[in-house]
N, CA, C and O atoms as CSV, one atom per row, in Angstrom:
chain,resi,resn,atom,element,x,y,z
A,1,MET,N,N,161.694,111.610,85.282
A,1,MET,CA,C,162.013,111.829,83.892
A,1,MET,C,C,163.335,111.133,83.588
A,1,MET,O,O,164.305,111.281,84.330
A,2,SER,N,N,163.370,110.384,82.508
A,2,SER,CA,C,164.552,109.613,82.128
A,2,SER,C,C,165.386,110.409,81.127
A,2,SER,O,O,164.864,110.957,80.156
A,3,ARG,N,N,166.687,110.460,81.383
A,3,ARG,CA,C,167.588,111.128,80.455
A,3,ARG,C,C,168.064,110.110,79.435
A,3,ARG,O,O,168.195,108.925,79.743
A,4,LEU,N,N,168.325,110.577,78.210
A,4,LEU,CA,C,168.888,109.716,77.186
A,4,LEU,C,C,170.319,110.121,76.940
A,4,LEU,O,O,170.625,111.307,76.811
A,5,HIS,N,N,171.193,109.146,76.876
A,5,HIS,CA,C,172.600,109.374,76.592
A,5,HIS,C,C,172.890,108.748,75.242
A,5,HIS,O,O,172.488,107.613,74.986
A,6,THR,N,N,173.581,109.469,74.378
A,6,THR,CA,C,173.932,108.935,73.079
A,6,THR,C,C,175.430,108.741,73.022
A,6,THR,O,O,176.199,109.652,73.328
A,7,HIS,N,N,175.840,107.549,72.629
A,7,HIS,CA,C,177.247,107.220,72.512
A,7,HIS,C,C,177.541,106.879,71.068
A,7,HIS,O,O,176.699,106.291,70.388
A,8,LEU,N,N,178.705,107.232,70.593
A,8,LEU,CA,C,179.132,106.874,69.262
A,8,LEU,C,C,180.066,105.689,69.392
A,8,LEU,O,O,181.129,105.802,70.003
A,9,SER,N,N,179.686,104.557,68.827
A,9,SER,CA,C,180.510,103.356,68.944
A,9,SER,C,C,181.647,103.407,67.941
A,9,SER,O,O,181.692,104.283,67.078
A,10,ALA,N,N,182.576,102.445,68.066
A,10,ALA,CA,C,183.721,102.377,67.166
A,10,ALA,C,C,183.267,102.173,65.724
A,10,ALA,O,O,183.969,102.574,64.796
A,11,ALA,N,N,182.113,101.559,65.526
A,11,ALA,CA,C,181.591,101.325,64.182
A,11,ALA,C,C,180.804,102.537,63.690
A,11,ALA,O,O,180.165,102.474,62.640
A,12,HIS,N,N,180.846,103.627,64.432
A,12,HIS,CA,C,180.167,104.878,64.107
A,12,HIS,C,C,178.655,104.725,64.031
A,12,HIS,O,O,177.987,105.395,63.243
A,13,GLN,N,N,178.137,103.849,64.848
A,13,GLN,CA,C,176.697,103.696,64.942
A,13,GLN,C,C,176.271,104.166,66.313
A,13,GLN,O,O,176.812,103.724,67.327
A,14,GLU,N,N,175.304,105.058,66.345
A,14,GLU,CA,C,174.873,105.589,67.629
A,14,GLU,C,C,174.080,104.558,68.394
A,14,GLU,O,O,173.236,103.855,67.839
A,15,VAL,N,N,174.366,104.483,69.677
A,15,VAL,CA,C,173.620,103.618,70.577
A,15,VAL,C,C,173.045,104.530,71.641
A,15,VAL,O,O,173.788,105.158,72.395
A,16,THR,N,N,171.729,104.604,71.705
A,16,THR,CA,C,171.079,105.478,72.666
A,16,THR,C,C,170.454,104.629,73.758
A,16,THR,O,O,169.779,103.636,73.485
A,17,MET,N,N,170.690,105.037,75.004
A,17,MET,CA,C,170.143,104.279,76.122
A,17,MET,C,C,169.563,105.241,77.147
A,17,MET,O,O,170.001,106.384,77.277
A,18,ALA,N,N,168.595,104.761,77.850
A,18,ALA,CA,C,167.998,105.567,78.909
A,18,ALA,C,C,168.939,105.629,80.095
A,18,ALA,O,O,169.710,104.699,80.330
A,19,GLY,N,N,168.881,106.718,80.843
A,19,GLY,CA,C,169.674,106.841,82.063
A,19,GLY,C,C,169.111,105.911,83.115
A,19,GLY,O,O,168.054,105.315,82.908
A,20,PRO,N,N,169.797,105.773,84.242
A,20,PRO,CA,C,169.303,104.873,85.293
A,20,PRO,C,C,167.853,105.177,85.655
A,20,PRO,O,O,167.478,106.326,85.889
A,21,ILE,N,N,167.055,104.125,85.694
A,21,ILE,CA,C,165.622,104.269,85.925
A,21,ILE,C,C,165.343,104.798,87.329
A,21,ILE,O,O,164.512,105.688,87.510
A,22,LYS,N,N,166.038,104.252,88.313
A,22,LYS,CA,C,165.818,104.654,89.697
A,22,LYS,C,C,167.094,105.267,90.257
A,22,LYS,O,O,168.199,104.918,89.843
A,23,ARG,N,N,166.929,106.168,91.185
A,23,ARG,CA,C,168.106,106.732,91.867
A,23,ARG,C,C,168.737,105.658,92.731
A,23,ARG,O,O,168.051,104.834,93.335
A,24,LEU,N,N,170.051,105.688,92.776
A,24,LEU,CA,C,170.770,104.722,93.599
A,24,LEU,C,C,170.845,105.223,95.033
A,24,LEU,O,O,170.809,106.431,95.263
A,25,PRO,N,N,170.948,104.316,96.004
A,25,PRO,CA,C,171.031,104.707,97.415
A,25,PRO,C,C,172.246,105.594,97.695
A,25,PRO,O,O,173.234,105.547,96.963
A,26,MET,N,N,172.170,106.392,98.743
A,26,MET,CA,C,173.259,107.303,99.107
A,26,MET,C,C,174.395,106.593,99.834
A,26,MET,O,O,175.553,106.979,99.676
A,27,LEU,N,N,174.097,105.568,100.626
A,27,LEU,CA,C,175.149,104.853,101.336
A,27,LEU,C,C,175.976,104.049,100.338
A,27,LEU,O,O,175.412,103.261,99.579
A,28,PRO,N,N,177.299,104.224,100.317
A,28,PRO,CA,C,178.136,103.551,99.318
A,28,PRO,C,C,177.995,102.027,99.292
A,28,PRO,O,O,177.928,101.444,98.209
A,29,ALA,N,N,177.947,101.369,100.447
A,29,ALA,CA,C,177.817,99.910,100.464
A,29,ALA,C,C,176.466,99.487,99.886
A,29,ALA,O,O,176.379,98.521,99.128
A,30,GLU,N,N,175.421,100.216,100.251
A,30,GLU,CA,C,174.091,99.911,99.732
A,30,GLU,C,C,174.042,100.161,98.225
A,30,GLU,O,O,173.412,99.401,97.490
A,31,ARG,N,N,174.702,101.219,97.766
A,31,ARG,CA,C,174.777,101.535,96.342
A,31,ARG,C,C,175.464,100.393,95.585
A,31,ARG,O,O,174.971,99.945,94.550
A,32,ALA,N,N,176.600,99.927,96.106
A,32,ALA,CA,C,177.344,98.848,95.464
A,32,ALA,C,C,176.491,97.587,95.370
A,32,ALA,O,O,176.446,96.938,94.324
A,33,LEU,N,N,175.818,97.244,96.458
A,33,LEU,CA,C,174.978,96.054,96.453
A,33,LEU,C,C,173.822,96.182,95.465
A,33,LEU,O,O,173.454,95.209,94.807
A,34,LYS,N,N,173.258,97.366,95.361
A,34,LYS,CA,C,172.151,97.599,94.430
A,34,LYS,C,C,172.613,97.414,92.982
A,34,LYS,O,O,171.893,96.840,92.164
A,35,VAL,N,N,173.812,97.903,92.673
A,35,VAL,CA,C,174.331,97.837,91.306
A,35,VAL,C,C,174.633,96.395,90.891
A,35,VAL,O,O,174.417,96.037,89.733
A,36,ILE,N,N,175.126,95.564,91.806
A,36,ILE,CA,C,175.490,94.190,91.434
A,36,ILE,C,C,174.446,93.161,91.867
A,36,ILE,O,O,174.639,91.962,91.670
A,37,SER,N,N,173.341,93.627,92.455
A,37,SER,CA,C,172.335,92.677,92.930
A,37,SER,C,C,171.590,92.048,91.759
A,37,SER,O,O,171.528,92.599,90.660
A,38,GLY,N,N,171.047,90.918,92.027
A,38,GLY,CA,C,170.337,90.163,91.005
A,38,GLY,C,C,171.010,88.811,90.864
A,38,GLY,O,O,172.215,88.677,91.077
A,39,ARG,N,N,170.240,87.838,90.510
A,39,ARG,CA,C,170.762,86.474,90.454
A,39,ARG,C,C,171.868,86.303,89.418
A,39,ARG,O,O,172.769,85.488,89.617
A,40,TRP,N,N,171.821,87.050,88.321
A,40,TRP,CA,C,172.695,86.764,87.197
A,40,TRP,C,C,173.808,87.769,86.941
A,40,TRP,O,O,174.747,87.452,86.210
A,41,LYS,N,N,173.743,88.956,87.506
A,41,LYS,CA,C,174.717,89.992,87.145
A,41,LYS,C,C,176.159,89.566,87.399
A,41,LYS,O,O,177.021,89.758,86.542
A,42,ALA,N,N,176.423,89.000,88.546
A,42,ALA,CA,C,177.800,88.581,88.850
A,42,ALA,C,C,178.258,87.486,87.898
A,42,ALA,O,O,179.421,87.466,87.493
A,43,VAL,N,N,177.364,86.580,87.538
A,43,VAL,CA,C,177.705,85.484,86.632
A,43,VAL,C,C,178.005,86.024,85.236
A,43,VAL,O,O,178.984,85.619,84.609
A,44,ILE,N,N,177.174,86.925,84.758
A,44,ILE,CA,C,177.381,87.529,83.441
A,44,ILE,C,C,178.697,88.303,83.430
A,44,ILE,O,O,179.504,88.157,82.512
A,45,LEU,N,N,178.901,89.112,84.440
A,45,LEU,CA,C,180.127,89.911,84.521
A,45,LEU,C,C,181.352,89.006,84.576
A,45,LEU,O,O,182.370,89.298,83.948
A,46,TYR,N,N,181.258,87.914,85.320
A,46,TYR,CA,C,182.344,86.940,85.400
A,46,TYR,C,C,182.757,86.480,83.997
A,46,TYR,O,O,183.947,86.391,83.696
A,47,HIS,N,N,181.783,86.194,83.153
A,47,HIS,CA,C,182.088,85.739,81.795
A,47,HIS,C,C,182.627,86.866,80.914
A,47,HIS,O,O,183.331,86.606,79.938
A,48,LEU,N,N,182.307,88.090,81.245
A,48,LEU,CA,C,182.834,89.226,80.477
A,48,LEU,C,C,184.235,89.619,80.926
A,48,LEU,O,O,184.910,90.376,80.228
A,49,PHE,N,N,184.687,89.121,82.076
A,49,PHE,CA,C,186.058,89.401,82.525
A,49,PHE,C,C,187.075,88.868,81.517
A,49,PHE,O,O,188.167,89.425,81.393
A,50,ASP,N,N,186.734,87.801,80.796
A,50,ASP,CA,C,187.647,87.212,79.814
A,50,ASP,C,C,187.722,88.006,78.515
A,50,ASP,O,O,188.652,87.819,77.729
A,51,GLY,N,N,186.767,88.879,78.284
A,51,GLY,CA,C,186.769,89.662,77.048
A,51,GLY,C,C,185.370,89.787,76.481
A,51,GLY,O,O,184.416,89.233,77.028
A,52,PRO,N,N,185.249,90.525,75.369
A,52,PRO,CA,C,183.934,90.756,74.765
A,52,PRO,C,C,183.251,89.456,74.355
A,52,PRO,O,O,183.896,88.487,73.955
A,53,ARG,N,N,181.931,89.468,74.467
A,53,ARG,CA,C,181.138,88.294,74.078
A,53,ARG,C,C,179.848,88.753,73.401
A,53,ARG,O,O,179.299,89.813,73.701
A,54,ARG,N,N,179.398,87.924,72.491
A,54,ARG,CA,C,178.109,88.159,71.854
A,54,ARG,C,C,177.008,87.595,72.740
A,54,ARG,O,O,177.262,86.770,73.618
A,55,LEU,N,N,175.797,88.044,72.503
A,55,LEU,CA,C,174.656,87.609,73.297
A,55,LEU,C,C,174.509,86.083,73.252
A,55,LEU,O,O,174.268,85.455,74.282
A,56,SER,N,N,174.650,85.494,72.076
A,56,SER,CA,C,174.498,84.041,71.944
A,56,SER,C,C,175.565,83.293,72.751
A,56,SER,O,O,175.293,82.225,73.300
A,57,SER,N,N,176.768,83.849,72.822
A,57,SER,CA,C,177.843,83.235,73.600
A,57,SER,C,C,177.518,83.288,75.090
A,57,SER,O,O,177.704,82.304,75.805
A,58,LEU,N,N,177.031,84.440,75.557
A,58,LEU,CA,C,176.653,84.572,76.968
A,58,LEU,C,C,175.508,83.616,77.303
A,58,LEU,O,O,175.506,82.994,78.365
A,59,LYS,N,N,174.547,83.500,76.405
A,59,LYS,CA,C,173.410,82.601,76.632
A,59,LYS,C,C,173.887,81.157,76.748
A,59,LYS,O,O,173.375,80.397,77.569
A,60,ALA,N,N,174.865,80.779,75.927
A,60,ALA,CA,C,175.406,79.414,75.979
A,60,ALA,C,C,176.174,79.168,77.277
A,60,ALA,O,O,176.158,78.059,77.811
A,61,LEU,N,N,176.850,80.210,77.785
A,61,LEU,CA,C,177.621,80.075,79.017
A,61,LEU,C,C,176.737,80.041,80.262
A,61,LEU,O,O,177.131,79.505,81.297
A,62,VAL,N,N,175.537,80.618,80.153
A,62,VAL,CA,C,174.599,80.677,81.277
A,62,VAL,C,C,173.267,80.084,80.792
A,62,VAL,O,O,172.291,80.817,80.627
A,63,PRO,N,N,173.222,78.779,80.565
A,63,PRO,CA,C,172.028,78.185,79.946
A,63,PRO,C,C,170.750,78.288,80.777
A,63,PRO,O,O,169.655,78.173,80.227
A,64,SER,N,N,170.865,78.498,82.071
A,64,SER,CA,C,169.677,78.574,82.926
A,64,SER,C,C,168.922,79.896,82.795
A,64,SER,O,O,167.774,79.996,83.227
A,65,ILE,N,N,169.552,80.904,82.206
A,65,ILE,CA,C,168.937,82.222,82.101
A,65,ILE,C,C,168.111,82.299,80.814
A,65,ILE,O,O,168.497,81.748,79.783
A,66,THR,N,N,166.986,82.982,80.887
A,66,THR,CA,C,166.215,83.212,79.664
A,66,THR,C,C,166.843,84.383,78.912
A,66,THR,O,O,167.513,85.226,79.510
A,67,GLN,N,N,166.625,84.429,77.616
A,67,GLN,CA,C,167.194,85.511,76.820
A,67,GLN,C,C,166.641,86.866,77.271
A,67,GLN,O,O,167.368,87.859,77.287
A,68,LYS,N,N,165.373,86.906,77.632
A,68,LYS,CA,C,164.754,88.146,78.102
A,68,LYS,C,C,165.459,88.673,79.355
A,68,LYS,O,O,165.771,89.860,79.445
A,69,VAL,N,N,165.705,87.793,80.309
A,69,VAL,CA,C,166.366,88.198,81.553
A,69,VAL,C,C,167.822,88.570,81.283
A,69,VAL,O,O,168.334,89.525,81.868
A,70,LEU,N,N,168.493,87.827,80.402
A,70,LEU,CA,C,169.874,88.151,80.044
A,70,LEU,C,C,169.969,89.561,79.486
A,70,LEU,O,O,170.830,90.337,79.900
A,71,ILE,N,N,169.098,89.895,78.560
A,71,ILE,CA,C,169.100,91.238,77.972
A,71,ILE,C,C,168.782,92.282,79.030
A,71,ILE,O,O,169.405,93.343,79.053
A,72,GLN,N,N,167.830,92.004,79.900
A,72,GLN,CA,C,167.462,92.936,80.969
A,72,GLN,C,C,168.651,93.192,81.901
A,72,GLN,O,O,168.933,94.339,82.251
A,73,GLN,N,N,169.342,92.125,82.301
A,73,GLN,CA,C,170.489,92.276,83.197
A,73,GLN,C,C,171.616,93.044,82.513
A,73,GLN,O,O,172.258,93.881,83.147
A,74,LEU,N,N,171.870,92.772,81.220
A,74,LEU,CA,C,172.900,93.496,80.476
A,74,LEU,C,C,172.557,94.980,80.382
A,74,LEU,O,O,173.433,95.833,80.527
A,75,ARG,N,N,171.283,95.288,80.140
A,75,ARG,CA,C,170.864,96.699,80.060
A,75,ARG,C,C,171.066,97.416,81.392
A,75,ARG,O,O,171.536,98.553,81.427
A,76,GLU,N,N,170.709,96.744,82.485
A,76,GLU,CA,C,170.891,97.356,83.800
A,76,GLU,C,C,172.372,97.599,84.083
A,76,GLU,O,O,172.744,98.650,84.603
A,77,MET,N,N,173.216,96.623,83.739
A,77,MET,CA,C,174.649,96.808,83.972
A,77,MET,C,C,175.218,97.891,83.057
A,77,MET,O,O,176.146,98.603,83.442
A,78,GLU,N,N,174.673,98.018,81.860
A,78,GLU,CA,C,175.086,99.095,80.959
A,78,GLU,C,C,174.688,100.454,81.540
A,78,GLU,O,O,175.474,101.401,81.495
A,79,GLU,N,N,173.475,100.553,82.084
A,79,GLU,CA,C,173.012,101.798,82.707
A,79,GLU,C,C,173.909,102.212,83.871
A,79,GLU,O,O,174.107,103.402,84.115
A,80,HIS,N,N,174.448,101.229,84.585
A,80,HIS,CA,C,175.297,101.518,85.741
A,80,HIS,C,C,176.779,101.583,85.389
A,80,HIS,O,O,177.623,101.689,86.280
A,81,GLY,N,N,177.098,101.522,84.117
A,81,GLY,CA,C,178.469,101.712,83.675
A,81,GLY,C,C,179.376,100.503,83.819
A,81,GLY,O,O,180.597,100.642,83.740
A,82,LEU,N,N,178.811,99.315,84.029
A,82,LEU,CA,C,179.623,98.114,84.210
A,82,LEU,C,C,179.902,97.391,82.896
A,82,LEU,O,O,180.905,96.689,82.766
A,83,VAL,N,N,179.008,97.567,81.925
A,83,VAL,CA,C,179.079,96.849,80.659
A,83,VAL,C,C,178.937,97.842,79.512
A,83,VAL,O,O,178.198,98.823,79.601
A,84,ARG,N,N,179.661,97.563,78.440
A,84,ARG,CA,C,179.577,98.373,77.223
A,84,ARG,C,C,178.983,97.497,76.122
A,84,ARG,O,O,179.339,96.328,75.972
A,85,ARG,N,N,178.082,98.084,75.368
A,85,ARG,CA,C,177.441,97.402,74.241
A,85,ARG,C,C,177.985,98.034,72.967
A,85,ARG,O,O,177.887,99.246,72.777
A,86,LYS,N,N,178.557,97.214,72.101
A,86,LYS,CA,C,179.153,97.722,70.864
A,86,LYS,C,C,178.423,97.093,69.678
A,86,LYS,O,O,178.343,95.871,69.557
A,87,VAL,N,N,177.892,97.954,68.805
A,87,VAL,CA,C,177.167,97.505,67.616
A,87,VAL,C,C,178.084,97.693,66.419
A,87,VAL,O,O,178.594,98.788,66.180
A,88,PHE,N,N,178.290,96.618,65.669
A,88,PHE,CA,C,179.124,96.671,64.477
A,88,PHE,C,C,178.239,96.901,63.259
A,88,PHE,O,O,177.189,96.274,63.121
A,89,ALA,N,N,178.661,97.794,62.385
A,89,ALA,CA,C,177.901,98.122,61.179
A,89,ALA,C,C,178.127,97.038,60.133
A,89,ALA,O,O,178.868,97.234,59.170
A,90,GLU,N,N,177.491,95.911,60.332
A,90,GLU,CA,C,177.582,94.780,59.427
A,90,GLU,C,C,176.168,94.305,59.109
A,90,GLU,O,O,175.214,94.644,59.809
A,91,ILE,N,N,176.050,93.525,58.058
A,91,ILE,CA,C,174.772,92.920,57.723
A,91,ILE,C,C,174.962,91.420,57.802
A,91,ILE,O,O,175.781,90.902,57.042
A,92,PRO,N,N,174.279,90.684,58.651
A,92,PRO,CA,C,173.430,91.218,59.724
A,92,PRO,C,C,174.284,91.880,60.800
A,92,PRO,O,O,175.472,91.588,60.938
A,93,SER,N,N,173.666,92.766,61.547
A,93,SER,CA,C,174.416,93.504,62.567
A,93,SER,C,C,174.932,92.554,63.640
A,93,SER,O,O,174.319,91.531,63.945
A,94,ARG,N,N,176.060,92.920,64.192
A,94,ARG,CA,C,176.687,92.129,65.246
A,94,ARG,C,C,176.819,93.014,66.468
A,94,ARG,O,O,177.220,94.172,66.359
A,95,VAL,N,N,176.483,92.477,67.636
A,95,VAL,CA,C,176.559,93.222,68.885
A,95,VAL,C,C,177.454,92.446,69.838
A,95,VAL,O,O,177.310,91.232,69.985
A,96,GLU,N,N,178.377,93.145,70.482
A,96,GLU,CA,C,179.235,92.539,71.493
A,96,GLU,C,C,179.092,93.298,72.796
A,96,GLU,O,O,178.901,94.514,72.814
A,97,TYR,N,N,179.189,92.558,73.876
A,97,TYR,CA,C,179.160,93.134,75.214
A,97,TYR,C,C,180.521,92.924,75.849
A,97,TYR,O,O,181.130,91.864,75.705
A,98,SER,N,N,180.991,93.942,76.551
A,98,SER,CA,C,182.273,93.818,77.248
A,98,SER,C,C,182.179,94.547,78.581
A,98,SER,O,O,181.363,95.451,78.761
A,99,ALA,N,N,183.026,94.137,79.499
A,99,ALA,CA,C,183.092,94.813,80.800
A,99,ALA,C,C,183.872,96.111,80.616
A,99,ALA,O,O,184.905,96.136,79.948
A,100,THR,N,N,183.377,97.167,81.205
A,100,THR,CA,C,184.080,98.453,81.189
A,100,THR,C,C,185.171,98.414,82.266
A,100,THR,O,O,185.200,97.487,83.075
A,101,PRO,N,N,186.056,99.399,82.286
A,101,PRO,CA,C,187.024,99.445,83.388
A,101,PRO,C,C,186.340,99.446,84.757
A,101,PRO,O,O,186.846,98.836,85.699
A,102,LEU,N,N,185.203,100.120,84.875
A,102,LEU,CA,C,184.456,100.117,86.134
A,102,LEU,C,C,183.957,98.708,86.452
A,102,LEU,O,O,184.034,98.268,87.599
A,103,GLY,N,N,183.451,98.003,85.453
A,103,GLY,CA,C,183.005,96.626,85.646
A,103,GLY,C,C,184.163,95.702,86.004
A,103,GLY,O,O,184.025,94.838,86.870
A,104,LEU,N,N,185.298,95.879,85.344
A,104,LEU,CA,C,186.478,95.066,85.635
A,104,LEU,C,C,186.993,95.302,87.050
A,104,LEU,O,O,187.604,94.418,87.650
A,105,SER,N,N,186.741,96.502,87.582
A,105,SER,CA,C,187.195,96.792,88.944
A,105,SER,C,C,186.446,95.954,89.985
A,105,SER,O,O,186.855,95.901,91.145
A,106,LEU,N,N,185.370,95.312,89.584
A,106,LEU,CA,C,184.613,94.440,90.496
A,106,LEU,C,C,185.214,93.042,90.605
A,106,LEU,O,O,184.795,92.260,91.459
A,107,GLU,N,N,186.182,92.714,89.760
A,107,GLU,CA,C,186.739,91.358,89.760
A,107,GLU,C,C,187.255,90.921,91.135
A,107,GLU,O,O,186.891,89.831,91.578
A,108,PRO,N,N,188.080,91.707,91.834
A,108,PRO,CA,C,188.536,91.237,93.154
A,108,PRO,C,C,187.395,91.159,94.173
A,108,PRO,O,O,187.439,90.340,95.091
A,109,ILE,N,N,186.396,91.990,94.017
A,109,ILE,CA,C,185.254,91.971,94.936
A,109,ILE,C,C,184.434,90.699,94.721
A,109,ILE,O,O,184.020,90.050,95.682
A,110,LEU,N,N,184.203,90.351,93.460
A,110,LEU,CA,C,183.446,89.132,93.173
A,110,LEU,C,C,184.226,87.888,93.591
A,110,LEU,O,O,183.634,86.907,94.043
A,111,LEU,N,N,185.550,87.923,93.443
A,111,LEU,CA,C,186.367,86.803,93.907
A,111,LEU,C,C,186.256,86.672,95.427
A,111,LEU,O,O,186.126,85.562,95.945
A,112,ALA,N,N,186.308,87.800,96.145
A,112,ALA,CA,C,186.177,87.767,97.605
A,112,ALA,C,C,184.799,87.229,98.013
A,112,ALA,O,O,184.696,86.454,98.965
A,113,LEU,N,N,183.748,87.632,97.306
A,113,LEU,CA,C,182.407,87.115,97.600
A,113,LEU,C,C,182.327,85.615,97.336
A,113,LEU,O,O,181.703,84.872,98.093
A,114,CYS,N,N,182.957,85.187,96.269
A,114,CYS,CA,C,182.973,83.768,95.939
A,114,CYS,C,C,183.692,82.974,97.032
A,114,CYS,O,O,183.206,81.935,97.479
A,115,GLU,N,N,184.836,83.466,97.447
A,115,GLU,CA,C,185.593,82.781,98.506
A,115,GLU,C,C,184.808,82.769,99.810
A,115,GLU,O,O,184.816,81.768,100.526
A,116,TRP,N,N,184.130,83.871,100.127
A,116,TRP,CA,C,183.326,83.911,101.344
A,116,TRP,C,C,182.172,82.913,101.247
A,116,TRP,O,O,181.835,82.255,102.232
A,117,GLY,N,N,181.571,82.799,100.070
A,117,GLY,CA,C,180.489,81.829,99.875
A,117,GLY,C,C,180.970,80.403,100.108
A,117,GLY,O,O,180.250,79.586,100.683
A,118,GLN,N,N,182.196,80.104,99.659
A,118,GLN,CA,C,182.761,78.783,99.918
A,118,GLN,C,C,183.008,78.585,101.413
A,118,GLN,O,O,182.730,77.515,101.955
A,119,HIS,N,N,183.529,79.616,102.077
A,119,HIS,CA,C,183.768,79.546,103.519
A,119,HIS,C,C,182.448,79.322,104.274
A,119,HIS,O,O,182.384,78.516,105.202
A,120,HIS,N,N,181.414,80.035,103.867
A,120,HIS,CA,C,180.100,79.901,104.489
A,120,HIS,C,C,179.585,78.467,104.337
A,120,HIS,O,O,179.077,77.880,105.292
A,121,ALA,N,N,179.718,77.915,103.142
A,121,ALA,CA,C,179.279,76.536,102.913
A,121,ALA,C,C,180.078,75.558,103.769
A,121,ALA,O,O,179.523,74.602,104.312
A,122,ASP,N,N,181.379,75.801,103.888
A,122,ASP,CA,C,182.214,74.936,104.732
A,122,ASP,C,C,181.763,74.993,106.196
A,122,ASP,O,O,181.661,73.966,106.867
A,123,GLU,N,N,181.494,76.216,106.678
A,123,GLU,CA,C,181.068,76.393,108.070
A,123,GLU,C,C,179.747,75.681,108.354
A,123,GLU,O,O,179.525,75.203,109.467
A,124,LEU,N,N,178.876,75.611,107.359
A,124,LEU,CA,C,177.578,74.950,107.529
A,124,LEU,C,C,177.609,73.505,107.037
A,124,LEU,O,O,176.567,72.869,106.881
A,125,ASP,N,N,178.823,72.995,106.793
A,125,ASP,CA,C,179.027,71.626,106.321
A,125,ASP,C,C,178.231,71.346,105.042
A,125,ASP,O,O,177.615,70.291,104.893
A,126,GLU,N,N,178.262,72.307,104.137
A,126,GLU,CA,C,177.588,72.169,102.847
A,126,GLU,C,C,178.572,72.351,101.694
A,126,GLU,O,O,178.182,72.758,100.599
A,127,HIS,N,N,179.848,72.049,101.941
A,127,HIS,CA,C,180.873,72.270,100.918
A,127,HIS,C,C,180.616,71.466,99.648
A,127,HIS,O,O,181.102,71.832,98.578
A,128,ASP,N,N,179.866,70.386,99.751
A,128,ASP,CA,C,179.553,69.581,98.573
A,128,ASP,C,C,178.431,70.195,97.737
A,128,ASP,O,O,178.106,69.680,96.667
A,129,ARG,N,N,177.835,71.292,98.214
A,129,ARG,CA,C,176.713,71.929,97.506
A,129,ARG,C,C,177.119,73.198,96.762
A,129,ARG,O,O,176.264,73.892,96.212
A,130,VAL,N,N,178.431,73.510,96.740
A,130,VAL,CA,C,178.877,74.714,96.035
A,130,VAL,C,C,179.969,74.354,95.032
A,130,VAL,O,O,180.678,73.360,95.185
A,131,ALA,N,N,180.083,75.188,94.011
A,131,ALA,CA,C,181.113,75.004,92.986
A,131,ALA,C,C,182.385,75.733,93.406
A,131,ALA,O,O,182.365,76.572,94.306
A,132,ASP,N,N,183.469,75.407,92.755
A,132,ASP,CA,C,184.733,76.112,93.007
A,132,ASP,C,C,184.680,77.509,92.405
A,132,ASP,O,O,184.010,77.746,91.400
A,133,CYS,N,N,185.394,78.416,93.034
A,133,CYS,CA,C,185.546,79.771,92.493
A,133,CYS,C,C,186.696,79.740,91.487
A,133,CYS,O,O,187.816,79.355,91.821
A,134,ILE,N,N,186.412,80.140,90.289
A,134,ILE,CA,C,187.468,80.184,89.282
A,134,ILE,C,C,187.457,81.576,88.671
A,134,ILE,O,O,186.595,81.896,87.852
A,135,ILE,N,N,188.407,82.392,89.068
A,135,ILE,CA,C,188.595,83.699,88.445
A,135,ILE,C,C,189.946,83.621,87.757
A,135,ILE,O,O,190.994,83.552,88.399
A,136,ARG,N,N,189.890,83.633,86.443
A,136,ARG,CA,C,191.126,83.532,85.668
A,136,ARG,C,C,191.681,84.921,85.412
A,136,ARG,O,O,190.930,85.836,85.072
A,137,PRO,N,N,192.983,85.089,85.571
A,137,PRO,CA,C,193.565,86.397,85.260
A,137,PRO,C,C,193.381,86.720,83.780
A,137,PRO,O,O,193.561,85.856,82.922
A,138,ARG,N,N,193.029,87.947,83.493
A,138,ARG,CA,C,192.867,88.369,82.100
A,138,ARG,C,C,194.222,88.445,81.431
A,138,ARG,O,O,195.230,88.770,82.059
A,139,GLN,N,N,194.225,88.141,80.150
A,139,GLN,CA,C,195.455,88.304,79.373
A,139,GLN,C,C,195.610,89.779,79.055
A,139,GLN,O,O,194.666,90.435,78.616
A,140,SER,N,N,196.796,90.286,79.279
A,140,SER,CA,C,197.036,91.677,78.905
A,140,SER,C,C,197.217,91.734,77.394
A,140,SER,O,O,197.429,90.703,76.755
A,141,ALA,N,N,197.137,92.908,76.828
A,141,ALA,CA,C,197.299,93.085,75.396
A,141,ALA,C,C,198.677,92.610,74.948
A,141,ALA,O,O,198.831,92.134,73.824
A,142,GLN,N,N,199.691,92.735,75.828
A,142,GLN,CA,C,201.044,92.337,75.475
A,142,GLN,C,C,201.167,90.822,75.383
A,142,GLN,O,O,201.804,90.320,74.457
A,143,THR,N,N,200.570,90.072,76.325
A,143,THR,CA,C,200.702,88.620,76.299
A,143,THR,C,C,199.794,87.999,75.243
A,143,THR,O,O,200.049,86.882,74.792
A,144,ALA,N,N,198.742,88.704,74.844
A,144,ALA,CA,C,197.822,88.176,73.845
A,144,ALA,C,C,198.443,88.244,72.454
A,144,ALA,O,O,198.038,87.493,71.566
A,145,ASN,N,N,199.413,89.123,72.247
A,145,ASN,CA,C,200.025,89.263,70.911
A,145,ASN,C,C,201.110,88.272,70.679
A,145,ASN,O,O,201.718,88.262,69.609
């Protein structure tokens, strides 16, 4: 049985979402891997580290992903508390996705995975087959003003 959670967004529009479809594993490492697994979740989250983005912006940043899969991955990350979906009461409506504090806490982990992936490619003499890891520090509210 799926639970429904209702959240009141800043625009005072309710966003209702189903609770996690499947139970997560009991082992913490397995749980973490399950939450971030999937071809696109780390890439999407990486782009949300810089700040809120609209669906069209995310699609442009990850052109290889289909819109259906992008929405599916965003919903799964929202169910696991990594991403927040904010609906603005405008005509036409505007939706933004942002990383939650829990999602942002994955930044050093994803950077470590990226660095390990580069090391792995170097060890197998495939360094020319991987991209550079670029994790940019987020601007704090103080430096952004």
